[in-house]
C-alpha positions as semicolon CSV with decimal commas, in nm:
position;residue;x (nm);y (nm);z (nm)
1;M;-10,725;6,972;-5,784
2;R;-10,725;7,198;-6,089
3;A;-10,440;7,186;-6,336
4;A;-10,242;7,495;-6,418
5;L;-10,024;7,649;-6,683
6;V;-9,797;7,936;-6,588
7;V;-9,643;8,184;-6,824
8;G;-9,309;8,311;-6,684
9;M;-9,113;8,532;-6,651
10;L;-9,044;8,902;-6,593
11;M;-8,686;8,993;-6,683
12;W;-8,509;8,664;-6,620
13;N;-8,367;8,473;-6,914
14;V;-8,340;8,097;-6,881
15;G;-8,075;7,991;-7,128
16;A;-8,053;8,331;-7,293
17;G;-7,976;8,299;-7,660
18;A;-8,083;7,935;-7,669
19;Q;-8,298;7,789;-7,944
20;A;-8,663;7,751;-7,842
21;G;-8,744;7,412;-7,699
22;W;-8,882;7,212;-7,408
23;H;-8,702;7,150;-7,078
24;T;-8,789;6,967;-6,754
25;I;-8,721;7,103;-6,406
26;A;-8,492;6,865;-6,219
27;G;-8,490;6,768;-5,853
28;M;-8,864;6,773;-5,786
29;P;-8,942;6,692;-5,419
30;D;-9,125;6,368;-5,343
31;K;-9,434;6,560;-5,225
32;V;-9,462;6,735;-5,560
33;S;-9,380;6,421;-5,758
34;A;-9,681;6,253;-5,596
35;G;-9,904;6,479;-5,809
36;G;-10,181;6,734;-5,754
37;S;-9,967;7,047;-5,740
38;I;-10,040;7,396;-5,878
39;I;-9,775;7,638;-6,005
40;Y;-9,746;8,017;-6,027
41;A;-9,469;8,238;-6,169
42;N;-9,429;8,552;-5,957
43;T;-9,278;8,889;-6,044
44;D;-9,021;8,831;-5,767
45;G;-8,836;8,589;-5,998
46;F;-8,957;8,260;-5,848
47;L;-9,187;7,979;-5,956
48;Y;-9,414;7,877;-5,666
49;I;-9,556;7,525;-5,628
50;D;-9,831;7,423;-5,386
51;G;-10,041;7,118;-5,314
52;H;-10,167;6,882;-5,045
53;S;-10,101;6,514;-4,985
54;S;-10,446;6,409;-4,858
55;R;-10,808;6,480;-4,949
56;V;-10,917;6,459;-4,585
57;P;-10,779;6,630;-4,272
58;P;-10,496;6,654;-4,197
59;V;-10,451;6,752;-4,562
60;G;-10,072;6,786;-4,554
61;N;-10,034;7,123;-4,728
62;Y;-9,699;7,214;-4,884
63;V;-9,547;7,510;-5,071
64;Y;-9,214;7,516;-5,260
65;R;-9,037;7,762;-5,485
66;T;-8,753;7,761;-5,739
67;A;-8,575;8,044;-5,919
68;L;-8,704;8,125;-6,267
69;D;-8,357;8,206;-6,396
70;N;-8,213;7,874;-6,275
71;P;-8,502;7,633;-6,216
72;G;-8,441;7,312;-6,026
73;N;-8,440;7,153;-5,678
74;P;-8,732;7,356;-5,535
75;V;-8,695;7,474;-5,174
76;E;-8,979;7,414;-4,927
77;I;-9,136;7,724;-4,770
78;T;-9,440;7,560;-4,608
79;G;-9,331;7,672;-4,262
80;K;-9,608;7,753;-4,015
81;G;-9,959;7,890;-4,036
82;L;-10,138;7,689;-4,304
83;P;-10,440;7,498;-4,166
84;S;-10,470;7,119;-4,150
85;D;-10,841;7,112;-4,245
86;E;-10,820;7,347;-4,547
87;A;-10,642;7,245;-4,867
88;V;-10,420;7,499;-5,043
89;D;-10,535;7,590;-5,390
90;T;-10,483;7,901;-5,604
91;L;-10,152;8,086;-5,578
92;G;-10,120;8,453;-5,662
93;Q;-9,960;8,777;-5,555
94;M;-10,030;9,129;-5,440
95;A;-9,911;9,431;-5,636
96;D;-9,592;9,450;-5,428
97;G;-9,511;9,084;-5,500
98;T;-9,635;8,940;-5,168
99;V;-9,730;8,576;-5,231
100;L;-10,092;8,476;-5,165
101;V;-10,258;8,136;-5,145
102;S;-10,624;8,046;-5,105
103;C;-10,746;7,743;-4,911
104;H;-11,079;7,558;-4,923
105;G;-11,214;7,363;-4,626
106;V;-11,268;6,986;-4,642
107;N;-11,429;6,748;-4,394
108;A;-11,358;6,388;-4,291
109;A;-11,547;6,263;-4,595
110;G;-11,334;6,473;-4,828
111;K;-11,625;6,705;-4,911
112;L;-11,601;7,083;-4,939
113;T;-11,720;7,263;-4,627
114;G;-11,810;7,589;-4,803
115;V;-11,560;7,799;-4,607
116;G;-11,200;7,889;-4,662
117;D;-10,927;8,145;-4,614
118;V;-10,663;8,350;-4,793
119;F;-10,307;8,355;-4,654
120;W;-10,004;8,574;-4,727
121;W;-9,641;8,469;-4,690
122;N;-9,394;8,660;-4,475
123;G;-9,121;8,612;-4,739
124;S;-8,875;8,428;-4,515
125;T;-8,718;8,104;-4,640
126;T;-8,565;8,028;-4,298
127;A;-8,863;8,114;-4,074
128;S;-9,155;8,082;-4,316
129;V;-9,495;8,188;-4,181
130;W;-9,832;8,213;-4,356
131;K;-10,082;8,456;-4,207
132;R;-10,454;8,503;-4,275
133;I;-10,557;8,823;-4,444
134;A;-10,779;9,040;-4,226
135;G;-11,146;9,114;-4,296
136;F;-11,233;8,821;-4,522
137;D;-11,535;8,634;-4,385
138;G;-11,447;8,298;-4,541
139;R;-11,745;8,281;-4,776
140;V;-11,594;8,035;-5,019
141;A;-11,852;7,818;-5,190
142;Q;-11,572;7,620;-5,348
143;I;-11,250;7,798;-5,445
144;I;-11,098;8,130;-5,548
145;N;-10,990;8,108;-5,912
146;L;-10,782;8,423;-5,944
147;F;-10,598;8,703;-5,768
148;S;-10,560;9,016;-5,983
149;T;-10,395;9,352;-5,920
150;D;-10,426;9,700;-6,066
151;A;-10,186;9,985;-6,140
152;A;-10,280;10,161;-5,814
153;G;-10,160;9,867;-5,603
154;Y;-10,494;9,706;-5,514
155;T;-10,553;9,329;-5,512
156;Y;-10,884;9,166;-5,606
157;F;-11,036;8,819;-5,560
158;S;-11,380;8,661;-5,581
159;P;-11,503;8,350;-5,395
160;E;-11,648;8,121;-5,661
161;W;-12,026;8,138;-5,714
162;T;-12,081;8,437;-5,483
163;G;-12,051;8,708;-5,746
164;D;-11,873;8,924;-5,486
165;I;-11,537;9,092;-5,545
166;W;-11,311;9,162;-5,249
167;R;-11,037;9,429;-5,252
168;N;-10,780;9,539;-4,997
169;N;-10,867;9,857;-4,808
170;S;-10,557;10,039;-4,931
171;P;-10,279;9,954;-5,179
172;N;-10,083;9,647;-5,065
173;S;-10,280;9,628;-4,739
174;K;-10,336;9,282;-4,585
175;S;-10,688;9,388;-4,478
176;F;-10,974;9,326;-4,724
177;S;-11,344;9,406;-4,755
178;V;-11,622;9,355;-5,012
179;F;-11,566;9,594;-5,302
180;V;-11,858;9,474;-5,519
181;R;-12,147;9,275;-5,377
182;S;-12,296;9,042;-5,641
183;L;-12,195;9,215;-5,964
184;Y;-12,475;9,069;-6,175
185;A;-12,735;9,197;-5,927
186;S;-12,644;9,549;-6,040
187;T;-12,580;9,480;-6,410
188;N;-12,858;9,221;-6,465
189;G;-12,597;9,029;-6,663
190;G;-12,626;8,671;-6,541
191;S;-12,703;8,385;-6,777
192;A;-13,059;8,287;-6,874
193;G;-13,262;8,193;-6,569
194;H;-13,046;8,384;-6,319
195;A;-12,999;8,736;-6,455
196;T;-12,919;8,887;-6,115
197;T;-12,691;8,614;-5,981
198;G;-12,382;8,425;-6,094
199;G;-12,022;8,365;-5,999
200;L;-11,725;8,554;-6,141
201;Y;-11,423;8,377;-6,292
202;E;-11,226;8,667;-6,443
203;Y;-11,195;9,022;-6,305
204;F;-10,941;9,295;-6,375
205;A;-10,929;9,671;-6,312
206;W;-10,791;9,825;-6,633
207;D;-10,726;10,172;-6,767
208;L;-10,721;10,105;-7,141
209;G;-10,609;10,455;-7,234
210;D;-10,937;10,510;-7,423
211;G;-11,044;10,823;-7,238
212;R;-11,267;10,631;-6,998
213;D;-11,223;10,577;-6,627
214;T;-11,033;10,283;-6,490
215;M;-11,296;10,013;-6,530
216;L;-11,358;9,681;-6,361
217;W;-11,381;9,420;-6,637
218;A;-11,546;9,106;-6,499
219;G;-11,748;8,805;-6,603
220;G;-11,823;8,443;-6,525
221;E;-12,165;8,284;-6,517
222;G;-12,299;8,549;-6,753
223;E;-12,196;8,843;-6,969
224;L;-11,873;9,043;-6,969
225;D;-11,927;9,371;-6,785
226;A;-11,699;9,675;-6,770
227;V;-11,798;9,897;-6,477
228;S;-11,657;10,246;-6,422
229;L;-11,449;10,293;-6,104
230;G;-11,381;10,665;-6,147
231;G;-11,564;10,993;-6,170
232;K;-11,575;11,059;-6,544
233;K;-11,921;10,899;-6,572
234;T;-11,842;10,761;-6,915
235;G;-12,091;10,479;-6,864
236;N;-12,064;10,105;-6,818
237;L;-12,017;9,856;-7,100
238;K;-12,167;9,512;-7,173
239;F;-12,044;9,240;-7,407
240;A;-12,167;8,892;-7,499
241;T;-12,505;8,947;-7,337
242;T;-12,771;8,683;-7,288
243;E;-13,013;8,903;-7,480
244;G;-12,764;8,903;-7,766
245;G;-12,774;8,525;-7,795
246;Y;-12,488;8,420;-7,569
247;R;-12,502;8,132;-7,326
248;G;-12,279;7,940;-7,091
249;N;-11,989;8,080;-6,891
250;M;-11,738;8,350;-6,974
251;A;-11,418;8,168;-6,883
252;G;-11,136;8,372;-7,034
253;L;-11,036;8,740;-7,032
254;A;-10,710;8,916;-7,119
255;K;-10,597;9,240;-7,285
256;G;-10,327;9,350;-7,526
257;P;-10,236;9,696;-7,659
258;N;-10,518;9,703;-7,914
259;Y;-10,770;9,434;-7,817
260;V;-10,943;9,278;-7,519
261;L;-10,988;8,903;-7,574
262;F;-11,256;8,693;-7,406
263;L;-11,426;8,354;-7,436
264;R;-11,801;8,289;-7,441
265;V;-12,029;8,082;-7,665
266;N;-12,268;8,249;-7,909
267;N;-12,605;8,074;-7,934
268;T;-12,651;8,177;-8,296
269;S;-12,373;7,937;-8,388
270;P;-12,387;7,664;-8,121
271;G;-12,053;7,535;-8,004
272;T;-11,852;7,799;-8,192
273;D;-11,742;8,161;-8,164
274;Y;-11,570;8,102;-7,835
275;L;-11,297;8,362;-7,888
276;H;-11,389;8,729;-7,930
277;R;-11,174;9,040;-7,978
278;I;-11,292;9,381;-7,858
279;D;-11,127;9,670;-8,039
280;I;-11,017;9,900;-7,755
281;K;-11,070;10,219;-7,960
282;T;-11,407;10,141;-8,119
283;K;-11,541;9,871;-7,880
284;T;-11,653;9,666;-8,180
285;V;-11,639;9,288;-8,140
286;S;-11,502;9,043;-8,396
287;E;-11,432;8,670;-8,403
288;P;-11,104;8,541;-8,548
289;L;-11,072;8,216;-8,743
290;Q;-11,183;7,924;-8,526
291;G;-11,355;7,588;-8,556
292;F;-11,355;7,217;-8,488
293;P;-11,124;7,052;-8,568
294;R;-10,900;7,351;-8,499
295;P;-10,815;7,509;-8,836
296;E;-10,454;7,575;-8,927
297;H;-10,345;7,897;-8,751
298;G;-10,693;7,916;-8,596
299;F;-10,852;7,883;-8,252
300;P;-11,040;7,575;-8,125
301;T;-11,410;7,562;-8,041
302;H;-11,612;7,321;-7,824
303;L;-11,406;7,387;-7,513
304;L;-11,452;7,291;-7,152
305;N;-11,454;7,580;-6,904
306;V;-11,092;7,648;-6,812
307;Y;-11,060;7,946;-6,582
308;N;-10,759;8,170;-6,644
309;G;-10,662;7,974;-6,954
310;L;-10,637;8,284;-7,174
311;K;-10,351;8,517;-7,079
312;N;-10,153;8,805;-7,221
313;V;-9,780;8,738;-7,198
314;S;-9,660;9,080;-7,311
315;G;-9,747;9,320;-7,592
316;K;-9,938;9,133;-7,863
317;T;-9,837;8,787;-7,736
318;F;-10,100;8,563;-7,577
319;I;-10,111;8,208;-7,445
320;F;-10,415;7,979;-7,437
321;S;-10,440;7,650;-7,250
322;G;-10,762;7,448;-7,260
323;K;-10,933;7,118;-7,321
324;D;-11,171;7,008;-7,596
325;S;-11,519;6,907;-7,481
326;H;-11,578;6,643;-7,751
327;T;-11,566;6,328;-7,539
328;G;-11,649;5,981;-7,663
329;R;-11,740;6,108;-8,010
330;D;-11,478;6,270;-8,233
331;Y;-11,211;6,193;-7,975
332;P;-11,184;5,929;-7,707
333;T;-11,249;6,053;-7,355
334;P;-11,107;6,299;-7,269
335;G;-11,063;6,528;-7,569
336;P;-10,735;6,689;-7,674
337;T;-10,557;6,945;-7,456
338;Y;-10,436;7,266;-7,621
339;L;-10,136;7,486;-7,554
340;L;-10,140;7,766;-7,811
341;L;-9,939;8,081;-7,879
342;S;-10,053;8,399;-8,057
343;K;-9,822;8,687;-8,145
344;D;-10,089;8,904;-8,310
345;E;-10,345;8,954;-8,030
346;G;-10,543;8,642;-8,105
347;A;-10,579;8,675;-8,482
348;T;-10,377;8,355;-8,542
349;W;-10,258;8,072;-8,316
350;E;-9,982;7,811;-8,324
351;D;-9,945;7,481;-8,136
352;L;-9,666;7,488;-7,876
353;T;-9,681;7,115;-7,802
354;V;-9,510;7,024;-8,130
355;G;-9,186;6,853;-8,037
356;Q;-9,290;6,789;-7,677
357;D;-9,273;6,428;-7,555
358;A;-9,576;6,220;-7,455
359;G;-9,505;6,281;-7,088
360;C;-9,637;6,637;-7,123
361;T;-9,889;6,627;-7,408
362;G;-10,247;6,505;-7,438
363;T;-10,393;6,408;-7,101
364;N;-10,051;6,459;-6,942
365;L;-10,053;6,834;-7,015
366;G;-10,193;7,063;-6,743
367;L;-10,452;7,338;-6,788
368;A;-10,524;7,701;-6,688
369;A;-10,286;7,995;-6,701
370;S;-10,113;8,268;-6,501
371;V;-9,895;8,542;-6,642
372;V;-9,584;8,736;-6,553
373;S;-9,526;9,019;-6,801
374;R;-9,246;9,035;-7,054
375;S;-9,230;8,658;-7,048
376;R;-8,998;8,455;-7,263
377;Y;-9,093;8,111;-7,128
378;V;-9,404;7,902;-7,068
379;W;-9,416;7,691;-6,751
380;V;-9,652;7,391;-6,749
381;R;-9,759;7,114;-6,517
382;C;-9,733;6,762;-6,653
383;Q;-9,879;6,433;-6,533
384;G;-10,099;6,596;-6,273
385;G;-9,815;6,806;-6,137
386;R;-9,564;6,525;-6,097
387;R;-9,340;6,697;-6,349
388;I;-9,294;7,064;-6,442
389;D;-9,167;7,165;-6,787
390;Y;-9,093;7,497;-6,951
391;Y;-9,079;7,606;-7,316
392;G;-8,897;7,896;-7,473
393;P;-8,772;8,145;-7,544
394;L;-9,089;8,267;-7,712
395;D;-8,913;8,545;-7,905
């Protein structure tokens, strides 16, 4: 089960006026304390927690939630509807706040079956029911890494490795269909050896206020593409192309008021130049200070792929959570885990784990990120989800 970091919250203030520091959520249920959970901070003011107690059917799925403004003693909302032969995985939401969860099928040997589903919650804490979205054909090679929404109220997701992007048929509808079939087949942007194929890990529909259409920014096993969704015919954009010397996966994408930030390795400087900043006005690309070991106020290089690890919190503030790929060489296996904060759109970065205890640093600190805007706190999984901590306020 993947680890997760969640950046909360919208307008809620845990300990308003308090000095920034680390706190632990009390009263974790036994199911969650057993480990393997994933967390997600929703715009409805709750932190959602999901997981499963077995790797083989019946998998024992569970979902809990706790208030962001007074975290503790999570309440179970598993209810009815979740399957016994598909394990819950990524949590997310629709534009109207409806909670979503993806599931991936497993067999009696604990292996992935290659199919899965997406469920939405009816919102009831007393008669909780999870229902399958309509239209989705279950083509899940492994998992769904991300649910994203746009300003018009649409929700997007992509089954890993397919390259397809699904979108609901109307804003906030529970019925979905394929919106883009194999993105790299149309952009020729896959990595070396598979230019027309490749999975997508990050995908957002953004209007950057630059005079262009709303554009679908997406990437994964290849370049970062920005494809026009409107009628202005301002042309598509490409960044970090294979022809330009880039390799590996694009495993991070987020935007601020002035820059779009993304992660992909540049072949001309192997193992470095992971973080790139696209100037929204000029579309020029620059690389901020970075290296290994991570320089003071800089960004780390030599990273493992961590999907959704780079997130905008609000304004110019970003969070990054990831793991170093130097194993058995400069560091003992596994390498260090990062939790970094930038307040200048990625130009400089500071370590948020300073002052945190050993129970939620190093290998005990979870990975990946999800964002709720105007956040003042960072919510993290510790010890494989057995413990959930939060840090803040950030401002």
